[in-house]
C-alpha positions in Angstrom: -0.9 28.7 14.3 1.3 27.4 11.2 0.4 23.8 12.1 -3.5 24.9 11.5 -2.5 26.5 8.4 -0.5 23.6 7.0 -3.6 21.3 8.0 -5.6 23.3 6.1 -4.1 23.1 2.5 -3.0 19.5 3.3 -7.0 19.0 3.6 -7.2 20.3 -0.1 -5.1 17.1 -1.4 -6.3 14.6 0.6 -8.8 11.9 -0.6 -11.9 11.4 0.6 -12.1 7.9 1.0 -8.6 6.3 1.3 -8.4 2.9 0.3 -7.9 0.3 3.7 -5.7 -2.0 4.2 -2.9 -2.8 7.1 0.7 -4.0 7.4 0.9 -8.0 6.0 -1.7 -7.6 3.7 -1.5 -8.9 -0.3 -2.6 -5.9 -2.6 -2.8 -4.9 -6.2 -2.0 -1.1 -6.4 -3.6 0.1 -9.5 -1.1 2.9 -11.0 -1.9 5.7 -13.8 1.0 5.6 -16.4 1.1 8.4 -18.9 3.1 6.9 -22.3 2.9 10.3 -24.5 -0.7 11.2 -24.6 -1.9 7.8 -23.7 -2.7 7.1 -20.1 -3.0 3.3 -19.0 -3.6 1.6 -15.7 -0.4 -0.5 -14.2 -0.8 -2.8 -11.6 1.9 -3.7 -8.7 0.6 -6.7 -6.5 2.9 -7.4 -3.5 3.0 -7.4 0.2 2.4 -4.2 2.4 5.4 -4.4 4.3 5.4 -0.8 5.8 3.2 2.5 6.2 4.7 5.6 7.2 3.8 9.4 7.2 0.6 10.9 8.2 -1.9 13.3 6.6 -1.0 14.4 2.3 2.9 12.7 3.2 1.4 8.9 4.2 3.5 6.5 2.1 2.8 2.8 2.1 5.9 0.3 0.8 4.9 -2.9 -1.1 7.3 -5.6 -1.7 7.4 -8.7 -4.5 9.5 -11.2 -5.9 10.0 -10.9 -9.7 12.3 -13.5 -11.2 14.0 -14.7 -8.1 14.8 -10.7 -7.3 13.2 -9.0 -4.3 11.4 -5.4 -5.8 10.0 -2.9 -3.5 8.0 0.4 -4.2 6.9 3.2 -2.8 3.3 4.6 -2.8 2.2 7.6 -1.6 -1.5 6.9 -0.1 -3.2 10.2 -1.2 -1.8 10.7 -4.7 -3.7 11.4 -7.8 -1.6 8.6 -9.7 -2.9 5.7 -7.3 -6.5 4.9 -8.8 -7.1 2.2 -6.3 -5.7 -0.7 -4.2 -7.5 -3.8 -4.0 -6.7 -6.1 -0.8 -6.7 -10.1 -2.4 -5.6 -11.4 1.0 -5.1 -10.1 4.6 -2.3 -11.4 6.6 -1.8 -12.1 10.5 1.5 -10.0 11.5 2.5 -8.7 15.1 5.0 -5.7 14.4 4.3 -2.5 12.2 7.3 -3.1 9.9 7.9 -6.1 8.1 11.5 -5.8 6.9 12.3 -9.3 7.9 10.9 -10.7 5.0 13.9 -9.2 3.2 16.4 -11.8 4.0 13.3 -14.5 3.4 13.0 -16.5 0.4 10.2 -19.1 -1.1 7.6 -20.2 0.8 9.3 -18.5 4.1 7.7 -15.1 3.0 4.3 -16.4 3.0 2.0 -14.8 6.2 -0.8 -16.8 8.0 -3.9 -15.7 6.4 -6.1 -13.7 8.8 -9.8 -14.7 8.5 -12.1 -11.6 8.7 -15.7 -12.6 10.0 -18.5 -11.1 8.1 -20.9 -9.2 9.5 -24.2 -11.1 10.1 -27.5 -9.4 8.0 
């Protein structure tokens, strides 16, 4: 009974069409930022290294290198603050969490690109 109640409450906060991306994809996350009265969009681009949770609690972690330092940021998938997620490049991965990328630097961080076949018309 309580699980059904939770699901019905969560259903109101879910996005109708959540962004589709996978672990290893290089993405641009467009986030809404409030500065005083003004609202602007800030873009955070990097590699998706993890996804966890389910329903309205689903989160994903994006990692990028800034000035030689690794920066990771977690985003809620169904948050209204996340305006959109653009997939720039798809990477080939063989595991669900890419935490091993934390120890790597330079060219070793790159993942092989996944070639996506386009549907024939």
